[in-house]
GUZA-504070 format. One record per residue (C-alpha): residue number from 1; residue in one letter; x, y, z. Coordinates in nm, 3 decimals, padded with zeros to 5 digits. Layout:
// GUZA-504070
<rec i="NUM" aa="A" u="X" v="Y" w="Z"/>
...
// end
This chain:
// GUZA-504070
<rec i="1" aa="M" u="06.901" v="11.732" w="12.817"/>
<rec i="2" aa="S" u="07.228" v="11.726" w="12.996"/>
<rec i="3" aa="Q" u="07.562" v="11.672" w="12.841"/>
<rec i="4" aa="T" u="07.635" v="11.332" w="13.015"/>
<rec i="5" aa="I" u="07.392" v="11.086" w="12.898"/>
<rec i="6" aa="T" u="07.368" v="10.734" w="13.069"/>
<rec i="7" aa="N" u="07.112" v="10.568" w="12.869"/>
<rec i="8" aa="F" u="07.235" v="10.527" w="12.506"/>
<rec i="9" aa="N" u="06.932" v="10.354" w="12.375"/>
<rec i="10" aa="T" u="06.686" v="10.642" w="12.455"/>
<rec i="11" aa="P" u="06.475" v="10.664" w="12.146"/>
<rec i="12" aa="A" u="06.461" v="11.050" w="12.195"/>
<rec i="13" aa="L" u="06.831" v="11.082" w="12.122"/>
<rec i="14" aa="F" u="06.767" v="10.963" w="11.750"/>
<rec i="15" aa="Q" u="06.416" v="11.098" w="11.691"/>
<rec i="16" aa="G" u="06.408" v="11.328" w="11.400"/>
<rec i="17" aa="V" u="06.786" v="11.312" w="11.340"/>
<rec i="18" aa="I" u="06.765" v="11.252" w="10.960"/>
<rec i="19" aa="A" u="06.573" v="11.565" w="10.881"/>
<rec i="20" aa="R" u="06.774" v="11.775" w="11.121"/>
<rec i="21" aa="R" u="07.096" v="11.651" w="10.967"/>
<rec i="22" aa="L" u="06.998" v="11.744" w="10.626"/>
<rec i="23" aa="C" u="06.891" v="12.096" w="10.731"/>
<rec i="24" aa="A" u="07.204" v="12.117" w="10.931"/>
<rec i="25" aa="F" u="07.420" v="12.024" w="10.627"/>
<rec i="26" aa="V" u="07.260" v="12.274" w="10.404"/>
<rec i="27" aa="L" u="07.308" v="12.556" w="10.656"/>
<rec i="28" aa="D" u="07.671" v="12.449" w="10.686"/>
<rec i="29" aa="L" u="07.716" v="12.457" w="10.311"/>
<rec i="30" aa="I" u="07.594" v="12.827" w="10.322"/>
<rec i="31" aa="F" u="07.823" v="12.905" w="10.592"/>
<rec i="32" aa="M" u="08.125" v="12.754" w="10.413"/>
<rec i="33" aa="S" u="08.032" v="12.957" w="10.106"/>
<rec i="34" aa="I" u="08.021" v="13.304" w="10.294"/>
<rec i="35" aa="I" u="08.346" v="13.209" w="10.481"/>
<rec i="36" aa="G" u="08.501" v="13.094" w="10.148"/>
<rec i="37" aa="W" u="08.403" v="13.412" w="09.958"/>
<rec i="38" aa="V" u="08.557" v="13.630" w="10.233"/>
<rec i="39" aa="V" u="08.875" v="13.411" w="10.236"/>
<rec i="40" aa="A" u="08.878" v="13.435" w="09.849"/>
<rec i="41" aa="T" u="08.841" v="13.805" w="09.846"/>
<rec i="42" aa="N" u="09.135" v="13.840" w="10.109"/>
<rec i="43" aa="I" u="09.359" v="13.605" w="09.896"/>
<rec i="44" aa="F" u="09.266" v="13.808" w="09.572"/>
<rec i="45" aa="I" u="09.366" v="14.140" w="09.765"/>
<rec i="46" aa="F" u="09.663" v="13.984" w="09.900"/>
<rec i="47" aa="G" u="09.764" v="13.867" w="09.547"/>
<rec i="48" aa="L" u="09.735" v="14.228" w="09.418"/>
<rec i="49" aa="F" u="09.962" v="14.335" w="09.688"/>
<rec i="50" aa="T" u="10.228" v="14.100" w="09.621"/>
<rec i="51" aa="F" u="10.223" v="14.124" w="09.246"/>
<rec i="52" aa="G" u="10.057" v="13.783" w="09.184"/>
<rec i="53" aa="L" u="10.262" v="13.578" w="09.436"/>
<rec i="54" aa="G" u="09.979" v="13.571" w="09.694"/>
<rec i="55" aa="F" u="09.750" v="13.410" w="09.441"/>
<rec i="56" aa="F" u="09.919" v="13.066" w="09.495"/>
<rec i="57" aa="M" u="09.722" v="13.059" w="09.839"/>
<rec i="58" aa="F" u="09.414" v="12.975" w="09.628"/>
<rec i="59" aa="H" u="09.554" v="12.636" w="09.622"/>
<rec i="60" aa="I" u="09.429" v="12.608" w="09.967"/>
<rec i="61" aa="M" u="09.073" v="12.659" w="09.906"/>
<rec i="62" aa="P" u="08.984" v="12.307" w="09.798"/>
<rec i="63" aa="F" u="09.085" v="12.167" w="10.159"/>
<rec i="64" aa="F" u="08.883" v="12.435" w="10.321"/>
<rec i="65" aa="P" u="08.573" v="12.206" w="10.376"/>
<rec i="66" aa="I" u="08.778" v="11.919" w="10.516"/>
<rec i="67" aa="I" u="08.939" v="12.179" w="10.761"/>
<rec i="68" aa="Y" u="08.595" v="12.323" w="10.865"/>
<rec i="69" aa="Y" u="08.422" v="11.985" w="10.920"/>
<rec i="70" aa="T" u="08.729" v="11.831" w="11.091"/>
<rec i="71" aa="F" u="08.789" v="12.099" w="11.349"/>
<rec i="72" aa="L" u="08.429" v="12.173" w="11.417"/>
<rec i="73" aa="V" u="08.324" v="11.785" w="11.446"/>
<rec i="74" aa="A" u="08.611" v="11.746" w="11.692"/>
<rec i="75" aa="T" u="08.452" v="12.016" w="11.903"/>
<rec i="76" aa="G" u="08.120" v="11.842" w="11.922"/>
<rec i="77" aa="G" u="07.941" v="11.955" w="11.595"/>
<rec i="78" aa="T" u="07.933" v="12.212" w="11.309"/>
<rec i="79" aa="P" u="07.739" v="12.538" w="11.352"/>
<rec i="80" aa="G" u="07.440" v="12.392" w="11.151"/>
<rec i="81" aa="Q" u="07.417" v="12.092" w="11.368"/>
<rec i="82" aa="R" u="07.431" v="12.309" w="11.699"/>
<rec i="83" aa="I" u="07.170" v="12.537" w="11.541"/>
<rec i="84" aa="F" u="06.960" v="12.242" w="11.484"/>
<rec i="85" aa="G" u="07.011" v="12.058" w="11.823"/>
<rec i="86" aa="L" u="07.244" v="11.804" w="11.711"/>
<rec i="87" aa="A" u="07.561" v="11.688" w="11.832"/>
<rec i="88" aa="V" u="07.828" v="11.440" w="11.720"/>
<rec i="89" aa="R" u="07.945" v="11.199" w="11.962"/>
<rec i="90" aa="Q" u="08.143" v="10.880" w="12.002"/>
<rec i="91" aa="D" u="07.927" v="10.559" w="11.944"/>
<rec i="92" aa="I" u="08.078" v="10.373" w="12.229"/>
<rec i="93" aa="D" u="07.997" v="10.611" w="12.527"/>
<rec i="94" aa="L" u="07.882" v="10.932" w="12.378"/>
<rec i="95" aa="S" u="08.177" v="11.150" w="12.473"/>
<rec i="96" aa="A" u="08.332" v="11.417" w="12.237"/>
<rec i="97" aa="P" u="08.493" v="11.275" w="11.922"/>
<rec i="98" aa="S" u="08.878" v="11.267" w="11.881"/>
<rec i="99" aa="P" u="09.032" v="11.493" w="11.624"/>
<rec i="100" aa="A" u="09.137" v="11.161" w="11.443"/>
<rec i="101" aa="Q" u="08.774" v="11.038" w="11.431"/>
<rec i="102" aa="A" u="08.658" v="11.373" w="11.329"/>
<rec i="103" aa="L" u="08.905" v="11.352" w="11.027"/>
<rec i="104" aa="V" u="08.788" v="11.007" w="10.937"/>
<rec i="105" aa="W" u="08.453" v="11.096" w="10.960"/>
<rec i="106" aa="T" u="08.508" v="11.423" w="10.725"/>
<rec i="107" aa="I" u="08.685" v="11.215" w="10.472"/>
<rec i="108" aa="L" u="08.421" v="10.961" w="10.446"/>
<rec i="109" aa="L" u="08.155" v="11.210" w="10.443"/>
<rec i="110" aa="W" u="08.305" v="11.362" w="10.137"/>
<rec i="111" aa="L" u="08.394" v="11.038" w="09.987"/>
<rec i="112" aa="S" u="08.031" v="10.929" w="10.022"/>
<rec i="113" aa="F" u="07.919" v="11.209" w="09.823"/>
<rec i="114" aa="F" u="08.175" v="11.215" w="09.528"/>
<rec i="115" aa="L" u="08.299" v="10.843" w="09.479"/>
<rec i="116" aa="L" u="07.986" v="10.651" w="09.599"/>
<rec i="117" aa="A" u="07.717" v="10.891" w="09.480"/>
<rec i="118" aa="G" u="07.552" v="10.919" w="09.843"/>
<rec i="119" aa="L" u="07.486" v="10.538" w="09.887"/>
<rec i="120" aa="P" u="07.607" v="10.526" w="10.228"/>
<rec i="121" aa="F" u="07.362" v="10.779" w="10.353"/>
<rec i="122" aa="A" u="07.081" v="10.533" w="10.268"/>
<rec i="123" aa="M" u="07.199" v="10.334" w="10.591"/>
<rec i="124" aa="A" u="07.060" v="10.607" w="10.787"/>
<rec i="125" aa="L" u="06.719" v="10.517" w="10.668"/>
<rec i="126" aa="V" u="06.735" v="10.135" w="10.795"/>
<rec i="127" aa="G" u="06.871" v="10.164" w="11.163"/>
<rec i="128" aa="E" u="06.707" v="10.277" w="11.451"/>
<rec i="129" aa="R" u="07.003" v="10.503" w="11.553"/>
<rec i="130" aa="H" u="06.989" v="10.668" w="11.198"/>
<rec i="131" aa="R" u="07.378" v="10.611" w="11.121"/>
<rec i="132" aa="A" u="07.498" v="10.659" w="10.793"/>
<rec i="133" aa="G" u="07.794" v="10.480" w="10.635"/>
<rec i="134" aa="H" u="08.063" v="10.746" w="10.748"/>
<rec i="135" aa="D" u="07.910" v="10.756" w="11.105"/>
<rec i="136" aa="V" u="07.958" v="10.368" w="11.141"/>
<rec i="137" aa="F" u="08.309" v="10.336" w="10.983"/>
<rec i="138" aa="S" u="08.435" v="10.642" w="11.195"/>
<rec i="139" aa="G" u="08.268" v="10.506" w="11.525"/>
<rec i="140" aa="L" u="08.058" v="10.823" w="11.579"/>
<rec i="141" aa="V" u="07.681" v="10.885" w="11.601"/>
<rec i="142" aa="I" u="07.474" v="11.193" w="11.581"/>
<rec i="143" aa="I" u="07.233" v="11.265" w="11.857"/>
<rec i="144" aa="R" u="06.966" v="11.520" w="11.954"/>
<rec i="145" aa="I" u="07.070" v="11.737" w="12.227"/>
<rec i="146" aa="R" u="06.742" v="11.936" w="12.257"/>
// end
């Protein structure tokens, strides 16, 4: 499938997206864990060399998932999404998301998990385009690219 899509209502763009999204999310969690361990180990070593002053860098670790998702969604998708043949696009014209949209999408994603107990994900089960709550409110959609 080419990167420029002219027919937005093609059912093939949205077929099997829910299962692929779930698998991609699990894979991204594994990637974030590996990268997080590497970063934490380097911060620890840096903290030892700076006689404890470098340990303050551990305060950036809670923001790592937000940075990971925002940066990679703004480029079209996370590594997990790309491996499973998915891409994040704007709902209006299927162009790449802006960094602001990616940030809103990421914040709403994590709010859906922690504050709303995952209820906005149920929206993906009823729509024909399988958009979850964070997709709808950020103006993005996840499509199959292969």
